N, CA and C of each residue as an Amber inpcrd file, in Angstrom:
protein
   429
 -14.1700000   2.0820000   4.8940000 -13.0380000   2.8040000   4.3230000
 -12.2390000   1.8590000   3.4380000 -11.8800000   2.3140000   2.2460000
 -11.0780000   1.5030000   1.3380000  -9.6870000   2.0930000   1.1740000
  -8.9080000   1.4750000   0.2990000  -7.5630000   1.9960000   0.0400000
  -7.5970000   3.3850000  -0.5940000  -8.7660000   3.8010000  -1.0900000
  -8.8650000   5.1340000  -1.6710000  -8.8910000   6.2170000  -0.5960000
  -8.9220000   5.8400000   0.6680000  -8.8660000   6.7940000   1.7830000
  -7.5280000   6.7240000   2.5090000  -6.5840000   5.9040000   1.9830000
  -5.2600000   5.7740000   2.5720000  -4.2740000   6.4720000   1.6350000
  -3.4670000   7.3740000   2.2110000  -2.6060000   8.2400000   1.4150000
  -1.1360000   8.0940000   1.7690000  -0.3020000   8.3110000   0.7760000
   1.1370000   8.4710000   0.9810000   1.4380000   9.9160000   0.5910000
   2.0640000  10.6520000   1.4970000   2.3490000  12.0610000   1.2540000
   3.8490000  12.2320000   1.1090000   4.2640000  12.7990000  -0.0110000
   5.6690000  12.9960000  -0.2940000   6.3220000  13.8340000   0.8080000
   7.4730000  13.3570000   1.2950000   8.1950000  14.0750000   2.3280000
   7.7510000  13.7380000   3.7420000   6.7100000  12.9140000   3.8820000
   6.2000000  12.5200000   5.2030000   6.3170000  11.0020000   5.3250000
   6.8240000  10.5170000   6.4500000   6.9680000   9.0600000   6.6120000
   5.6310000   8.3770000   6.8380000   5.5280000   7.1360000   6.3930000
   4.3510000   6.3270000   6.6660000   3.1570000   6.6240000   5.7890000
   2.0050000   6.2270000   6.2850000   0.7460000   6.3910000   5.5730000
  -0.2060000   7.2500000   6.3960000  -1.2210000   7.7890000   5.7160000
  -2.1840000   8.6680000   6.3610000  -3.6010000   8.2600000   5.9690000
  -4.5370000   8.4600000   6.8930000  -5.9560000   8.2630000   6.6080000
  -6.5450000   9.6220000   6.2630000  -7.3410000   9.6610000   5.2140000
  -8.0500000  10.8850000   4.8510000  -9.1710000  11.0840000   5.8600000
  -9.1650000  12.2520000   6.5270000 -10.1720000  12.5360000   7.5470000
 -11.2640000  13.4410000   6.9940000 -10.8600000  14.5720000   6.4070000
 -11.8500000  15.5300000   5.9030000 -11.2310000  16.3890000   4.8120000
 -12.0710000  16.8750000   3.9160000 -11.6130000  17.7960000   2.8840000
 -11.8430000  19.2180000   3.3610000 -10.9190000  20.1040000   2.9780000
 -11.0530000  21.5190000   3.3080000 -11.0340000  22.3100000   2.0090000
 -11.1910000  23.6000000   2.1290000 -11.2060000  24.4350000   0.9240000
  -9.8650000  24.3710000   0.1760000  -8.7730000  24.3550000   0.9200000
  -7.4600000  24.3780000   0.2720000  -6.7300000  23.0620000   0.2850000
  -7.3960000  21.9740000   0.5870000  -6.7360000  20.6730000   0.6370000
  -7.5410000  19.6940000   1.4600000  -6.8940000  19.0820000   2.4540000
  -7.6050000  18.1390000   3.3120000  -6.8360000  17.9090000   4.6030000
  -7.5010000  17.2320000   5.5360000  -6.9090000  16.8700000   6.8160000
  -6.6510000  15.3700000   6.7780000  -5.4480000  14.9680000   7.1920000
  -5.0780000  13.5580000   7.1940000  -4.5200000  13.1970000   8.5680000
  -4.7000000  11.9300000   8.9430000  -4.2010000  11.4460000  10.2350000
  -3.1410000  10.3860000   9.9910000  -1.9920000  10.5460000  10.6310000
  -0.8810000   9.6180000  10.4720000  -1.2060000   8.2640000  11.1020000
  -0.8590000   7.1850000  10.4020000  -1.0220000   5.8470000  10.9740000
   0.0990000   5.5440000  11.9560000   1.1780000   6.3230000  11.8900000
   2.3190000   6.0760000  12.7750000   2.0490000   6.6160000  14.1770000
   1.6470000   7.8940000  14.2680000   1.4950000   8.5200000  15.5900000
   0.1110000   9.1450000  15.8280000  -0.8250000   8.9260000  14.9070000
  -2.2010000   9.4410000  15.0070000  -2.3020000  10.9610000  15.0540000
  -1.2450000  11.6650000  14.6610000  -1.3080000  13.1280000  14.6070000
  -2.0090000  13.5420000  13.3250000  -2.8110000  14.5860000  13.4380000
  -3.5150000  15.1060000  12.2650000  -2.7250000  16.2550000  11.6680000
  -2.6760000  16.2780000  10.3420000  -1.9830000  17.3550000   9.6480000
  -2.8990000  17.9190000   8.5690000  -2.6360000  19.1630000   8.2330000
  -3.3520000  19.8050000   7.1370000  -2.4790000  19.6730000   5.9000000
  -3.0460000  19.1930000   4.8220000  -2.2930000  18.9650000   3.5910000
  -2.8480000  19.8760000   2.5090000  -1.9580000  20.6550000   1.8870000
  -2.4230000  21.5670000   0.8310000  -2.4690000  20.8360000  -0.5070000
  -3.1700000  21.4150000  -1.4530000  -3.2900000  20.8120000  -2.7770000
  -1.9670000  20.8340000  -3.5410000  -1.0130000  21.6560000  -3.0920000
   0.2820000  21.7280000  -3.7700000   1.1960000  20.5530000  -3.4110000
   0.9270000  19.8670000  -2.3040000   1.7760000  18.7560000  -1.8990000
   1.5200000  17.5390000  -2.7870000   2.5650000  16.7510000  -2.9650000
   2.4720000  15.5500000  -3.7900000   1.8830000  14.4140000  -2.9470000
   0.6560000  14.0340000  -3.2530000  -0.0620000  13.0140000  -2.4920000
  -0.4430000  11.8710000  -3.4260000  -0.2340000  10.6400000  -2.9580000
  -0.6350000   9.4600000  -3.7250000  -1.6750000   8.6880000  -2.9410000
  -2.7270000   8.2890000  -3.6250000  -3.7650000   7.4570000  -3.0210000
  -3.3660000   6.0110000  -3.2900000  -3.3510000   5.1700000  -2.2470000
  -2.8770000   3.7970000  -2.4140000  -3.6380000   3.0280000  -3.4810000
  -4.9090000   3.3090000  -3.6460000  -5.7030000   2.5720000  -4.6400000
  -5.2870000   2.9140000  -6.0730000  -4.5270000   4.0070000  -6.2550000
  -4.1110000   4.4300000  -7.5990000  -2.6820000   4.0070000  -7.9470000
  -1.9580000   3.4250000  -6.9900000  -0.5540000   3.0480000  -7.2020000
  -0.4930000   1.6560000  -7.8190000   0.4520000   1.4700000  -8.7390000
   0.6490000   0.1590000  -9.3700000   2.1440000  -0.1490000  -9.4270000
   2.4640000  -1.4260000  -9.5420000   3.8490000  -1.8900000  -9.6350000
   4.0860000  -2.4030000 -11.0500000   5.2130000  -1.9830000 -11.6370000
   5.5600000  -2.4200000 -12.9910000   5.9250000  -3.9030000 -13.0050000
   5.3890000  -4.6140000 -13.9950000   5.8440000  -5.9800000 -14.2630000
   6.3340000  -5.9970000 -15.7050000   6.7890000  -7.1430000 -16.1660000
   7.3210000  -7.2410000 -17.5220000   6.2190000  -7.0890000 -18.5770000
   4.9670000  -7.3520000 -18.1970000   3.8840000  -7.2960000 -19.1770000
   2.8720000  -6.1840000 -18.9280000   2.6340000  -5.8410000 -17.6520000
   1.6020000  -4.8540000 -17.3270000   1.9200000  -4.1980000 -15.9910000
   1.0130000  -3.3570000 -15.5250000   1.1340000  -2.7780000 -14.1930000
   0.1280000  -3.4860000 -13.2890000   0.5960000  -3.9620000 -12.1490000
  -0.2530000  -4.6610000 -11.1910000  -0.6420000  -3.6650000 -10.0920000
  -1.9420000  -3.5190000  -9.7880000  -2.3490000  -2.5970000  -8.7170000
  -1.6890000  -2.9620000  -7.3810000  -1.3340000  -1.9370000  -6.6150000
  -0.7060000  -2.1490000  -5.3150000  -1.5770000  -3.0410000  -4.4320000
  -2.8950000  -2.9090000  -4.5330000  -3.8360000  -3.7370000  -3.7610000
  -3.5170000  -5.2200000  -3.9650000  -3.2770000  -5.6230000  -5.2240000
  -2.9970000  -7.0300000  -5.5320000  -1.6450000  -7.4680000  -4.9860000
  -0.6560000  -6.5720000  -5.0610000   0.6840000  -6.8910000  -4.5460000
   0.6180000  -7.0720000  -3.0300000  -0.0660000  -6.1480000  -2.3440000
  -0.2120000  -6.2530000  -0.8920000  -0.9810000  -7.5200000  -0.5130000
  -1.9830000  -7.8880000  -1.3220000  -2.7450000  -9.1150000  -1.0630000
  -1.8440000 -10.3480000  -1.1940000  -0.9110000 -10.3220000  -2.1580000
   0.0220000 -11.4470000  -2.3270000   0.9700000 -11.5430000  -1.1340000
   1.4020000 -10.3820000  -0.6200000   2.2670000 -10.3820000   0.5640000
   1.4720000 -10.9270000   1.7550000   0.2250000 -10.5010000   1.8890000
  -0.6440000 -10.9740000   2.9840000  -0.7910000 -12.4890000   2.9190000
  -1.0010000 -13.0070000   1.7020000  -1.1540000 -14.4480000   1.5070000
   0.1320000 -15.1760000   1.8810000   1.2750000 -14.6460000   1.4360000
   2.5770000 -15.2600000   1.7230000   2.8620000 -15.2660000   3.2180000
   2.4890000 -14.1880000   3.9080000   2.7960000 -14.0450000   5.3310000
   1.6410000 -14.4790000   6.2380000   0.5590000 -14.9920000   5.6660000
  -0.6230000 -15.4040000   6.4400000  -1.1580000 -14.2730000   7.3160000
  -1.1200000 -13.0500000   6.7940000  -1.6560000 -11.9020000   7.5160000
  -0.7540000 -11.3740000   8.6110000   0.4360000 -11.9330000   8.7390000
   1.3980000 -11.4940000   9.7570000   2.3380000 -10.4400000   9.1650000
   3.1510000  -9.7660000  10.0130000   4.1430000  -8.8170000   9.4660000
   5.1220000  -9.5480000   8.5420000   5.7810000  -8.7960000   7.6730000
   6.7020000  -9.4210000   6.7150000   7.8490000 -10.1300000   7.4360000
   8.3080000 -11.2120000   6.8320000   9.3780000 -12.0060000   7.4400000
  10.7410000 -11.3330000   7.2900000  10.8340000 -10.3580000   6.3880000
  12.0780000  -9.6030000   6.2910000  11.8000000  -8.1540000   6.6780000
  12.8360000  -7.4690000   7.0630000  12.7050000  -6.0660000   7.4840000
  12.9260000  -5.1570000   6.2740000  12.1940000  -4.0400000   6.2040000
  12.4080000  -3.0960000   5.0960000  13.8390000  -2.5620000   5.0310000
  14.5710000  -2.6370000   6.1370000  15.9500000  -2.1300000   6.1500000
  16.9800000  -3.1980000   5.7820000  16.5230000  -4.4030000   5.4240000
  17.4450000  -5.4590000   5.0100000  18.1720000  -5.0530000   3.7240000
  19.1550000  -5.8520000   3.3380000  19.9710000  -5.5320000   2.1600000
  19.1290000  -5.5360000   0.8840000  19.6410000  -4.8360000  -0.1120000
  18.9860000  -4.7390000  -1.4150000  18.7200000  -6.1330000  -1.9810000
  19.6990000  -7.0250000  -1.8810000  19.5550000  -8.3820000  -2.4190000
  18.4370000  -9.1550000  -1.7260000  18.3500000  -9.0290000  -0.3880000
  17.2910000  -9.7200000   0.3560000  15.9220000  -9.1770000  -0.0340000
  15.8240000  -7.8460000  -0.1780000  14.5520000  -7.2250000  -0.5560000
  14.1070000  -7.7080000  -1.9310000  15.0330000  -7.7030000  -2.8820000
  14.7070000  -8.1310000  -4.2440000  14.3340000  -9.6070000  -4.3020000
  15.0370000 -10.4450000  -3.5440000  14.7320000 -11.8810000  -3.5160000
  13.3240000 -12.1100000  -2.9440000  13.0050000 -11.4120000  -1.8630000
  11.6780000 -11.5310000  -1.2410000  10.5960000 -11.0880000  -2.2250000
  10.8130000  -9.9350000  -2.8540000   9.8120000  -9.3900000  -3.7740000
   9.6440000 -10.2900000  -4.9910000  10.7370000 -10.9170000  -5.4420000
  10.6610000 -11.8470000  -6.5680000   9.7860000 -13.0450000  -6.1960000
   9.8380000 -13.4810000  -4.9260000   8.9840000 -14.5900000  -4.4710000
   7.5150000 -14.1830000  -4.4330000   7.2590000 -12.9100000  -4.1350000
   5.8880000 -12.4090000  -4.0650000   5.3420000 -12.1310000  -5.4600000
   6.1560000 -11.4800000  -6.2940000   5.7290000 -11.0410000  -7.6230000
   6.8440000 -11.3680000  -8.6260000   6.9190000 -12.6360000  -9.0750000
   8.0380000 -13.0750000  -9.9120000   8.2100000 -12.2770000 -11.2060000
   7.1230000 -11.7070000 -11.7210000   7.2180000 -11.0100000 -13.0020000
   7.4770000  -9.5130000 -12.8600000   7.8460000  -9.0360000 -11.6520000
   8.0670000  -7.5900000 -11.5090000   9.2670000  -7.1430000 -12.3420000
   9.2180000  -5.9140000 -12.8340000  10.2510000  -5.3730000 -13.7100000
  11.4100000  -4.8490000 -12.8660000  12.4970000  -5.6000000 -12.8470000
  13.6500000  -5.2600000 -12.0040000  14.3230000  -3.9560000 -12.4310000
  14.1220000  -3.5360000 -13.6920000  14.7360000  -2.2940000 -14.1620000
  13.9610000  -1.0580000 -13.7070000  12.6540000  -1.2090000 -13.4530000
  11.8390000  -0.0420000 -13.1000000  11.3360000  -0.0510000 -11.6590000
  11.4800000  -1.1830000 -10.9640000  11.0950000  -1.2540000  -9.5540000
  12.3960000  -1.3390000  -8.7510000  12.6790000  -0.2760000  -8.0230000
  13.9340000  -0.1760000  -7.2770000  13.7910000  -0.7490000  -5.8740000
  14.9380000  -0.9890000  -5.2340000  14.9330000  -1.4900000  -3.8520000
  14.1890000  -0.5160000  -2.9390000  14.3010000   0.7800000  -3.2010000
  13.5930000   1.7720000  -2.3740000  12.0820000   1.6200000  -2.5200000
  11.6070000   1.2350000  -3.7110000  10.1720000   0.9910000  -3.9220000
   9.7210000  -0.2400000  -3.1300000  10.5300000  -1.2770000  -3.1680000
  10.2170000  -2.5160000  -2.4470000  10.1650000  -2.2230000  -0.9500000
  11.1420000  -1.4670000  -0.4750000  11.2010000  -1.0890000   0.9380000
   9.9210000  -0.3610000   1.3480000   9.4680000   0.5640000   0.5070000
   8.2650000   1.3410000   0.7920000   7.0290000   0.4340000   0.8210000
   6.9060000  -0.4750000  -0.1260000   5.7660000  -1.4040000  -0.1650000
   5.7360000  -2.2550000   1.1110000   6.9000000  -2.7360000   1.5330000
   6.9560000  -3.5560000   2.7410000   6.5960000  -2.7350000   3.9750000
   7.0720000  -1.4860000   4.0490000   6.7270000  -0.6150000   5.1740000
   5.2200000  -0.3630000   5.1970000   4.6440000  -0.0940000   4.0360000
   3.2020000   0.1570000   3.9500000   2.4120000  -1.0740000   4.3730000
   2.8280000  -2.2380000   3.8860000   2.1490000  -3.4810000   4.2610000
   2.1720000  -3.6460000   5.7820000   3.3620000  -3.4740000   6.3750000
   3.4970000  -3.6500000   7.8240000   2.6520000  -2.6430000   8.6000000
   2.5620000  -1.4100000   8.1030000   1.7220000  -0.3960000   8.7580000
   0.2460000  -0.7880000   8.6910000  -0.1920000  -1.2190000   7.5180000
  -1.5890000  -1.6520000   7.3610000  -1.8730000  -2.8640000   8.2530000
  -0.9230000  -3.7900000   8.3290000  -1.0830000  -4.9920000   9.1500000
  -1.1620000  -4.6040000  10.6240000  -0.3010000  -3.6970000  11.0420000
  -0.2370000  -3.2370000  12.4270000  -1.5580000  -2.5890000  12.8650000
  -2.2380000  -1.9200000  11.9300000  -3.4790000  -1.2200000  12.2460000
  -4.7260000  -2.0150000  11.8330000  -4.5460000  -3.3270000  11.6230000
  -5.6610000  -4.2120000  11.2440000  -6.4380000  -3.6650000  10.0430000
  -5.7110000  -3.1830000   9.0460000  -6.3460000  -2.6090000   7.8680000
  -6.1550000  -3.4790000   6.6280000  -5.6410000  -4.6900000   6.8030000
  -5.4210000  -5.5660000   5.6510000  -6.7300000  -6.0160000   5.0130000
  -7.8210000  -5.9670000   5.7680000  -9.1170000  -6.3400000   5.1850000
  -9.5190000  -5.3650000   4.0850000  -8.9010000  -4.1910000   4.0380000
  -9.1690000  -3.2440000   2.9480000  -8.7840000  -3.8450000   1.6010000
  -7.8450000  -4.7720000   1.6230000  -7.3910000  -5.4080000   0.3830000
  -8.4670000  -6.3120000  -0.1910000  -9.3730000  -6.7900000   0.6580000
 -10.4200000  -7.7030000   0.2160000 -11.6730000  -6.9650000  -0.2350000
 -11.6890000  -5.6530000  -0.1480000 -12.8670000  -4.8450000  -0.4520000
 -13.4870000  -5.1560000  -1.7970000 -12.6840000  -5.1800000  -2.8410000
 -13.2000000  -5.4430000  -4.1930000 -13.7930000  -6.8420000  -4.2920000
 -13.1000000  -7.8130000  -3.6920000 -13.5700000  -9.1930000  -3.7590000
 -14.9130000  -9.3420000  -3.0560000 -15.0790000  -8.6520000  -1.9260000
 -16.3390000  -8.7150000  -1.1760000 -17.4960000  -8.1800000  -2.0170000
 -17.2530000  -7.0370000  -2.7030000 -18.2910000  -6.4400000  -3.5390000
 -18.6900000  -7.4010000  -4.6610000 -17.6970000  -8.0640000  -5.2460000
 -17.9590000  -9.0010000  -6.3350000 -18.7820000 -10.1760000  -5.8320000
 -18.4370000 -10.7050000  -4.6620000 -19.1880000 -11.8180000  -4.0910000
 -20.6440000 -11.4410000  -3.8760000 -20.8590000 -10.2660000  -3.3340000
 -22.2210000  -9.8030000  -3.0670000 -23.0260000  -9.7240000  -4.3600000
 -22.4410000  -9.1940000  -5.4230000 -23.1190000  -9.0920000  -6.7060000
 -23.4200000 -10.4790000  -7.2640000 -22.4790000 -11.4000000  -7.1320000
 -22.6630000 -12.7670000  -7.6360000 -23.7970000 -13.4630000  -6.8850000
 -23.8560000 -13.2300000  -5.5700000 -24.8760000 -13.8780000  -4.7590000
 -26.2620000 -13.3900000  -5.1190000 -26.3770000 -12.1120000  -5.5110000
 -27.6720000 -11.5450000  -5.8590000 -28.2110000 -12.1370000  -7.1620000
 -27.3310000 -12.5080000  -8.0680000 -27.7450000 -13.0550000  -9.3710000
 -28.1210000 -14.4640000  -9.2840000
């Protein structure tokens, strides 16, 4: 399973794993409480592999941002809490991604990224961040 099977659903806390597709949407399981919900196609759903963070020059995929947080924290939960002050959140995020666009990335976005990272870490899903690198290594080894 890759980040393309991990979802953020508007109006629902936390992250969800894609379980199955249905005729009118799909079934997802919450990473918070393992409850399964039916999600219709009308709901606003974001796939983590498609999310990016604005920087001053380009958009950085969320996978890369989460990998930088993992590297900074050595795979442990974040050293600051998502509920910390706006200034603390921005200072932490600046250490992780110095070139992030402060005008377009809000404290609420930073809070969400940290919550998502901690959820993935809690469920031993941080190895999903290495998925692309593993595929590249395998291809390189074959050549």
